[in-house]
N, CA, C and O of each residue as an XYZ file, in Angstrom:
476
protein
N      72.573     69.118    -66.868
C      72.840     70.261    -66.884
C      71.989     71.703    -67.516
O      72.279     71.889    -68.698
N      71.219     72.511    -67.068
C      70.556     73.482    -67.707
C      71.723     74.669    -68.599
O      71.390     75.001    -69.737
N      72.563     75.033    -68.224
C      74.141     74.647    -69.167
C      74.260     74.581    -70.452
O      74.552     75.421    -71.303
N      74.094     73.883    -70.476
C      74.700     72.722    -71.818
C      73.197     72.538    -72.775
O      73.172     72.053    -73.906
N      72.022     73.038    -72.035
C      71.653     72.922    -73.607
C      71.222     73.673    -75.011
O      71.252     74.897    -74.879
N      70.930     73.345    -75.982
C      71.792     73.902    -76.651
C      70.409     74.335    -77.849
O      69.382     73.658    -77.865
N      70.531     75.066    -78.416
C      70.238     76.881    -78.276
C      69.347     75.557    -79.268
O      68.247     76.023    -79.566
N      69.475     74.423    -79.709
C      68.831     74.073    -80.766
C      68.899     72.032    -80.965
O      69.970     71.425    -80.993
N      67.930     71.547    -81.041
C      68.756     70.515    -80.465
C      69.060     69.894    -82.592
O      68.738     70.495    -83.617
N      69.798     68.477    -82.410
C      70.178     67.931    -83.951
C      69.448     66.811    -83.969
O      70.193     65.997    -83.424
N      68.182     66.104    -84.332
C      68.268     65.500    -84.887
C      69.604     64.016    -85.580
O      70.578     64.109    -86.327
N      69.106     63.069    -85.014
C      70.349     61.714    -86.035
C      69.372     62.280    -87.107
O      68.982     63.409    -86.812
N      68.934     61.845    -88.137
C      68.739     62.041    -89.264
C      69.770     63.242    -90.192
O      70.396     63.425    -91.236
N      69.370     63.827    -88.908
C      70.838     64.897    -90.069
C      71.989     64.692    -90.092
O      72.706     65.492    -90.693
N      72.523     63.615    -89.484
C      73.517     63.196    -89.634
C      73.669     61.933    -90.160
O      74.771     61.643    -90.625
N      72.756     61.107    -90.177
C      72.689     59.891    -91.080
C      72.721     61.011    -92.827
O      73.598     61.138    -93.681
N      71.452     61.554    -92.708
C      71.618     62.284    -93.861
C      72.999     62.637    -94.830
O      73.197     62.354    -96.011
N      73.790     63.303    -93.937
C      75.355     63.933    -93.878
C      76.377     62.424    -94.590
O      77.254     62.276    -95.440
N      75.667     61.618    -93.709
C      76.440     60.454    -94.207
C      76.650     59.594    -95.689
O      77.488     59.373    -96.563
N      75.165     59.269    -95.267
C      74.883     59.275    -96.992
C      75.728     60.180    -97.816
O      76.891     59.809    -97.975
N      75.387     61.223    -98.332
C      76.103     62.462    -98.908
C      77.218     62.414    -98.701
O      77.910     63.320    -99.166
N      77.777     61.473    -98.015
C      79.359     61.567    -97.544
C      80.333     60.335    -99.289
O      81.273     60.180   -100.068
N      78.978     59.879    -98.759
C      79.022     57.890    -99.501
C      78.570     57.844   -100.368
O      78.313     56.784   -100.939
N      78.196     59.417   -100.970
C      76.799     59.058   -102.469
C      76.275     57.985   -102.559
O      76.675     57.172   -103.392
N      75.152     57.695   -101.641
C      74.438     56.532   -100.838
C      72.942     57.061   -101.346
O      72.361     57.517   -100.362
N      72.363     57.130   -102.187
C      70.523     57.715   -102.296
C      69.568     56.753   -101.027
O      69.948     55.604   -100.799
N      68.624     57.189   -100.438
C      68.303     57.000    -99.877
C      67.403     55.381   -100.270
O      67.175     54.280    -99.768
N      67.174     56.059   -101.319
C      66.735     54.927   -101.947
C      66.810     53.363   -101.927
O      66.058     52.398   -101.793
N      68.801     53.787   -102.237
C      69.888     52.895   -102.335
C      69.556     51.753   -100.532
O      69.538     50.612   -100.069
N      69.360     53.263   -100.201
C      69.320     52.203    -98.626
C      68.722     51.795    -98.118
O      68.990     51.083    -97.150
N      67.634     52.057    -98.536
C      66.495     51.194    -98.750
C      66.850     49.673    -99.000
O      66.559     48.822    -98.159
N      67.243     49.483    -99.728
C      67.512     48.283   -100.535
C      68.219     47.373   -100.146
O      68.006     46.167   -100.270
N      69.381     48.056    -99.496
C      70.307     47.492    -98.742
C      69.975     46.576    -97.173
O      70.211     45.461    -96.708
N      68.879     48.602    -96.513
C      68.523     47.458    -94.944
C      67.289     47.143    -95.367
O      66.929     46.524    -94.365
N      66.009     47.084    -96.376
C      64.849     46.368    -95.644
C      63.775     47.592    -95.747
O      62.647     47.746    -96.215
N      64.820     48.439    -94.998
C      63.799     50.132    -94.595
C      63.130     50.344    -95.177
O      63.657     50.490    -96.280
N      61.522     50.591    -95.267
C      61.393     51.251    -96.544
C      61.967     52.669    -96.678
O      62.820     53.207    -95.973
N      61.417     53.071    -97.562
C      62.253     54.391    -98.233
C      61.518     55.248    -97.404
O      62.315     55.905    -96.734
N      60.249     55.564    -97.124
C      59.411     56.124    -96.588
C      59.956     56.679    -94.825
O      59.649     57.715    -94.236
N      60.579     55.872    -94.502
C      61.113     55.372    -93.358
C      61.999     55.729    -92.918
O      62.238     55.714    -91.711
N      62.644     56.101    -93.701
C      64.503     56.756    -93.768
C      64.266     58.243    -94.320
O      65.149     59.076    -94.117
N      62.987     58.637    -95.080
C      62.791     59.987    -94.884
C      62.300     60.426    -94.530
O      62.347     61.655    -94.592
N      61.233     59.620    -93.724
C      60.507     60.822    -92.172
C      61.948     61.131    -90.888
O      62.190     62.130    -90.211
N      62.648     59.807    -90.979
C      63.976     59.590    -90.022
C      64.882     60.826    -90.279
O      65.526     61.401    -89.402
N      64.846     61.170    -91.636
C      66.442     62.102    -92.205
C      65.538     63.506    -92.424
O      66.257     64.433    -92.795
N      64.271     63.827    -92.293
C      63.857     65.105    -92.244
C      63.379     65.064    -90.671
O      62.545     65.874    -90.267
N      63.948     64.089    -89.824
C      63.733     64.726    -88.387
C      61.935     64.235    -87.779
O      61.651     64.167    -86.583
N      60.843     63.923    -89.031
C      59.278     63.411    -88.517
C      59.559     62.203    -87.642
O      58.827     62.439    -86.681
N      60.260     60.883    -87.343
C      60.654     59.707    -86.961
C      61.633     60.148    -85.719
O      62.305     61.178    -85.673
N      61.559     59.240    -84.840
C      62.451     58.785    -83.664
C      63.330     58.106    -84.616
O      62.803     57.821    -85.691
N      64.936     57.687    -84.403
C      65.451     56.880    -84.546
C      65.103     55.434    -83.740
O      65.119     55.108    -82.553
N      64.736     54.644    -85.171
C      63.778     52.698    -83.367
C      65.440     51.824    -83.756
O      66.185     51.575    -84.704
N      65.343     51.674    -82.639
C      66.478     50.284    -83.162
C      66.416     49.443    -83.570
O      67.177     48.529    -83.251
N      65.496     49.317    -84.468
C      65.520     48.310    -85.830
C      66.368     48.742    -87.038
O      67.314     48.187    -87.596
N      65.658     50.049    -87.298
C      66.756     51.223    -88.018
C      68.499     51.157    -87.734
O      69.339     50.734    -88.530
N      68.772     51.782    -86.178
C      69.266     51.596    -85.941
C      70.406     50.474    -86.271
O      71.471     50.717    -86.840
N      69.980     49.221    -85.810
C      70.679     47.730    -86.091
C      70.643     47.394    -87.502
O      71.017     46.279    -87.866
N      70.135     48.451    -88.509
C      70.605     47.672    -89.474
C      71.066     48.988    -90.589
O      71.308     48.923    -91.795
N      71.074     50.233    -89.606
C      72.242     51.003    -90.322
C      73.908     50.246    -89.972
O      74.696     50.212    -90.917
N      74.351     49.677    -88.617
C      74.945     49.378    -88.373
C      75.482     47.760    -89.309
O      76.575     47.319    -89.665
N      74.495     47.423    -89.387
C      75.057     46.202    -91.031
C      75.113     46.906    -92.010
O      76.298     46.952    -92.339
N      74.602     47.403    -92.576
C      74.848     48.561    -93.260
C      75.975     49.357    -93.620
O      76.785     48.978    -94.465
N      76.099     50.895    -92.766
C      77.090     51.858    -92.897
C      78.406     51.103    -91.730
O      79.469     51.659    -91.456
N      77.916     49.629    -91.156
C      79.617     50.621    -90.117
C      79.757     50.735    -89.390
O      80.766     50.457    -88.743
N      78.541     51.350    -88.990
C      78.571     53.030    -87.744
C      77.744     52.502    -86.628
O      76.589     52.916    -86.726
N      77.962     51.630    -85.468
C      77.164     50.820    -84.207
C      76.304     51.670    -84.217
O      76.499     52.818    -84.618
N      74.467     50.936    -83.470
C      73.841     50.890    -83.288
C      73.957     52.006    -82.228
O      73.992     53.196    -82.544
N      74.001     51.671    -81.259
C      74.279     52.220    -80.136
C      74.489     53.376    -80.052
O      73.965     53.874    -79.056
N      75.220     54.276    -80.875
C      75.801     55.611    -81.830
C      74.886     56.067    -82.272
O      74.810     57.285    -82.108
N      74.000     55.552    -82.864
C      72.495     55.631    -83.551
C      71.581     56.308    -82.595
O      71.127     57.451    -82.658
N      71.398     55.403    -81.711
C      70.563     55.573    -80.079
C      71.335     56.143    -79.260
O      71.007     56.073    -78.075
N      72.366     56.748    -79.554
C      72.549     57.948    -77.897
C      72.360     59.071    -78.617
O      72.233     60.024    -77.849
N      72.271     59.438    -79.955
C      72.088     60.607    -80.881
C      70.725     60.184    -80.872
O      70.265     61.249    -80.461
N      69.792     59.501    -80.998
C      68.218     59.794    -80.701
C      67.798     59.861    -78.546
O      66.713     59.900    -77.967
N      68.990     59.849    -78.087
C      68.560     60.000    -76.436
C      69.042     61.345    -76.590
O      68.247     62.185    -76.169
N      70.772     62.074    -77.369
C      71.023     62.871    -76.826
C      69.612     64.235    -77.481
O      69.392     65.423    -77.245
N      69.261     63.641    -77.967
C      67.843     64.929    -79.152
C      66.531     64.926    -78.149
O      65.759     65.865    -77.953
N      66.501     63.743    -77.633
C      65.348     63.385    -76.980
C      65.954     64.446    -75.757
O      65.113     65.182    -75.240
N      66.858     64.513    -75.453
C      66.632     65.589    -73.546
C      67.335     66.688    -74.345
O      68.155     67.265    -73.632
N      67.282     67.163    -75.582
C      68.201     68.254    -75.630
C      66.580     68.976    -76.042
O      66.006     70.033    -75.780
N      66.280     67.783    -76.795
C      63.972     68.829    -77.498
C      63.940     69.474    -76.083
O      63.967     70.683    -75.852
N      63.861     68.223    -74.959
C      63.083     68.604    -73.624
C      63.869     69.571    -73.373
O      63.233     70.494    -73.883
N      65.070     70.163    -72.830
C      65.322     70.966    -72.207
C      65.561     72.651    -72.800
O      65.644     73.734    -72.221
N      65.618     72.219    -74.264
C      64.924     73.292    -74.929
C      63.463     73.661    -74.448
O      63.291     74.744    -73.889
N      62.744     73.070    -74.584
C      61.426     73.282    -74.234
C      61.260     73.764    -72.936
O      60.275     74.500    -72.994
N      62.011     73.732    -70.948
C      61.876     73.609    -70.351
C      62.418     75.065    -70.778
O      61.507     75.758    -71.232
N      63.613     75.669    -70.747
C      64.749     77.068    -70.569
C      63.091     77.883    -71.494
O      62.780     79.028    -71.163
N      62.254     77.153    -72.541
C      61.604     78.382    -73.665
C      60.416     78.375    -72.584
O      60.252     79.584    -72.750
N      59.667     78.130    -71.839
C      58.449     77.838    -70.885
C      59.055     78.368    -69.836
O      59.200     77.429    -69.053
N      59.551     79.460    -69.303
C      59.882     79.483    -68.014
C      60.103     80.818    -68.060
O      61.086     81.328    -68.597
N      58.991     81.565    -67.371
C      58.653     82.907    -67.685
C      59.530     83.706    -66.732
O      60.024     82.960    -65.887
N      59.797     84.670    -66.627
C      60.637     85.200    -66.478
C      59.648     86.700    -65.838
O      59.058     87.470    -66.596
N      59.679     86.889    -63.672
C      58.602     88.157    -64.153
C      59.629     88.775    -63.031
O      60.533     88.302    -62.343
N      58.833     90.512    -63.248
C      58.986     91.237    -62.461
C      58.408     91.961    -62.625
O      57.885     92.000    -63.738
N      58.065     93.137    -61.547
C      57.763     93.590    -60.563
C      57.545     95.364    -61.696
O      58.259     95.934    -62.521
N      56.700     95.534    -61.320
C      56.123     96.620    -62.110
C      54.954     97.569    -61.091
O      54.111     96.875    -60.522
N      54.885     98.996    -60.868
C      54.025     99.828    -59.894
C      53.589    100.646    -61.492
O      54.313    100.909    -62.452
N      52.430    100.837    -61.321
C      51.656    101.265    -61.925
C      50.224    102.093    -59.932
O      49.711    101.659    -58.900
N      50.382    103.513    -60.810
C      50.172    105.106    -59.840
C      48.494    103.739    -59.319
O      48.491    102.898    -60.217
N      47.268    103.395    -58.236
C      46.330    102.590    -58.205
C      45.887    103.476    -58.329
O      45.524    103.735    -57.181
N      45.450    104.635    -59.214
C      44.492    106.014    -59.080
C      44.021    105.292    -60.775
O      42.875    105.052    -61.155
N      45.639    105.024    -61.737
C      45.757    104.929    -62.477
C      45.269    103.587    -63.762
O      45.801    103.289    -64.831
N      43.616    102.826    -62.803
C      43.370    101.729    -63.098
C      42.410    101.220    -64.476
O      41.709    100.235    -64.709
N      42.757    102.348    -65.163
C      42.453    102.203    -67.103
C      43.233    101.766    -67.715
O      42.982    101.172    -68.764
N      44.963    102.001    -67.025
C      46.349    101.799    -67.541
C      47.077    100.120    -66.280
O      48.116     99.524    -65.996
N      45.287    100.135    -65.918
C      46.526     98.765    -65.084
C      45.447     98.203    -65.579
O      45.096     97.420    -64.697
N      44.883     98.144    -66.247
C      43.691     96.558    -66.601
C      43.840     96.653    -68.227
O      43.748     95.558    -68.783
N      44.045     97.736    -69.049
C      44.742     97.826    -70.164
C      45.482     96.788    -69.964
O      45.132     95.645    -70.259
N      46.869     97.177    -69.303
C      48.545     96.491    -69.664
C      48.047     94.588    -68.703
O      48.561     93.528    -69.060
N      47.209     94.683    -67.780
C      46.280     93.037    -67.597
C      45.419     92.333    -69.067
O      45.862     91.358    -69.673
N      44.266     92.988    -69.409
C      43.926     92.577    -70.535
C      45.490     93.155    -71.790
O      45.336     94.309    -71.389
N      45.974     93.211    -72.206
C      46.671     93.284    -73.265
C      47.870     92.545    -73.618
O      48.246     92.141    -74.719
N      48.608     92.407    -72.005
C      49.415     90.961    -71.601
C      49.253     89.435    -70.617
O      49.892     88.387    -70.518
N      48.113     89.976    -70.045
C      47.585     88.969    -69.234
C      48.688     88.955    -67.632
O      49.161     88.029    -66.973
N      48.732     89.987    -67.538
C      49.424     89.937    -66.248
C      48.817     90.008    -64.794
O      47.716     90.421    -64.431
N      49.765     89.531    -64.141
C      48.526     89.111    -62.321
C      49.159     90.045    -62.272
O      50.372     90.218    -62.391
N      47.721     91.206    -61.953
C      48.452     92.266    -60.486
C      48.410     91.655    -59.329
O      47.680     90.672    -59.199
N      49.271     92.178    -58.166
C      48.847     92.342    -56.649
C      49.320     93.390    -56.621
O      50.413     93.726    -57.077
N      48.253     94.261    -55.879
C      47.871     95.648    -55.418
C      48.305     94.709    -53.312
O      48.175     95.389    -52.294
């Protein structure tokens, strides 16, 4: 639903970062516990990488937070990103009346703003 599209999407990595902070657990230690590369953990936390199924399952084992929750967060993030992009891509149009004899102004408006004009 468009009215429920947030202004900003929250990546699951942000929530993982908060969880690690709350547990006083470093990314390096999480890497040791899960066997997930530290670079993968870092990229996920920074939002550069999606939460994979394998990562979600490893987090479930390490943090006792269901893999389904992490995957649902990733799905919601992807949907929110798509919704935000869709909202931003819509262009609102409105009519502008320019006297036909002022073609110089009309040409300048089209040049500057890329407006399509119908006469």
